[in-house]
N, C-alpha and C positions, 0 to 999 in steps of 0.2 A: 662352520666346519672347523675342526681343531687344526692348529698349525702343524703338529707333528704327532703321529701315532707311533707309540713305542711298543715294539713286539719282541718278546723273549721266547725262543723255542727251547724246550728242555727235554733231555732224555737222561739215561743213566750215566753215560760216560762222556757225552759231548764230543764224540768223534764219529758217530755214524748218522743217526736219524736227525738230531737237532742241527748239526752242521749242514746236513743235506737240506733240511727245511729252510735254514737261513739263506743258503746260496740260491735255492730255487725261488724262494719268495722275493729276494732281492732282484733276481733276474725278471720275474714276472712283473713286479711293480715298475721296474725300469722300462720294460717293453711297452707297458701301458702309459708311460710318461708320468707316472705317479711316484717315482722314487723319492722326490723331494718331500713327500708327505710322510715318510716313514723313517724311523730309526729301528734297525733290525739287529738282533744279536742272538746268541745261543749260549746255553750253560748246561751243567750236569747237576744231578742230585747227589752223586757220589764223588769221592775224591780219587778214585782209581786211575783216572787218565789225565789229571791236571797237568797242563803244560804240553800235552801231546798234540800233534797235528791231526787233521781228519784222517780217518781210516782209509787205507788204499782202495777198499771197495767203494766207498763213497766218492773218492777222487775219480776212480775209473768210470763210475756210473755217470757222474756229472760230465766228464770228458766225452763219453759216448753220446750224451744228450746235447752237447755243445753249450753247456751252461757253465759260466765262469765260477770257479771256486773262490769263495770269500776267504782270504787269508785269516786263519783262526788258530788259536791254541786253546785247548780245553780248559775251562774254568768251572768252579762250582758256583751254583746259585747262592746268593747271600740274602739275608733278611731284608736289606734295603732295596733289593731288586723289586720286591713286591710294591713298594711305594712308587718307584721310578717308572716301571713299565705299565702300560695300559692293558696289555694282554700277555698272560703267561701261559704258553701253550705246550702242554706235555704230550708225550707220545703214547703213554699207556697208564693203566690204573696205578701201578707202583710209582711211576713218576709223580702222579697227582698226590698220592699219599705223602711222599717225601717232600714235595713242594710245599704242602700245607704244614709239615713239621718245621721246615726251614722258615717259612713266612709267619707261622703262628696262625694258621687257618686262612680262609679265603673270605675275609670280612667284607670285601667290596665286589665279590663276584667276578674276579678277573681271570680265574683259572679255568682252562678248558682242555679237553683232549682234542687233538687235531681233527679226528674224525667226528667230533661233535658237530662240525660245520657242514656235513653232507646230509642230503635228504633222501637216502635210500637205505637198503639193507645193511650198509656199512656204518650207519650213524652210531656213534659212540663206541665203535670197535677199537681195539688197540692196534697201533702200528707195530708190527713185529720187528724185533731187534735183529738186524742182519748180522750182528756179531755172532749170534747163535745159529741163525738159519742159513747164513751165507747167501741169502736171496736178495741181493741189493736191488734187483729189478722189481721185485714185488714191493719192497719198501718204497722204492721210488714211485711206483704207481700209486700207493696209498698217500704218500706225501704230496704228490702232484694233485691228486683228487681232493685231499683235505685243504690244500692251499687255495684251490679254485673255489671251494665251498666257503673258505674264510673271506676271500675277496668278495664273493656274492653277499655274504653276511654283512660285511662293512658297507657295501653299496646299498643294500636293502635297508640298512639302518642309518643311512645318511652320513656315514663317517667319511666316505670318499665320493 
């Protein structure tokens, strides 16, 4: 078993979906007593929100679910993130496209969409951006489901 699994969650602005995934995943692994096995962060593919805190909709949703918000300021993914992280998990097809542009493709097969890890009708579907939909509850449900699938994937593949 590897000493530390490095996970980077990525969305367009790094204020809604990826910060939500970062906080929820941190909460989940700590609840399972596995927090020490992970290094978890999030980033954007764009420069639009760099330096900004998580969106109030994300903050409110996490508060409703009693999940601690990880203190975070939006940052853009950089080329060296590809080599550093074991898993780079985007929220939608556009994120994946821009992640590959930043990293110079996915030569090691580290890039996934979050819902690639589920085993039902939602497999491979995009996680909708609540910046546009204003449906943070729907986004939370997708993030939660995808993270459970990711944990199952890690367990089934002997990573945890």
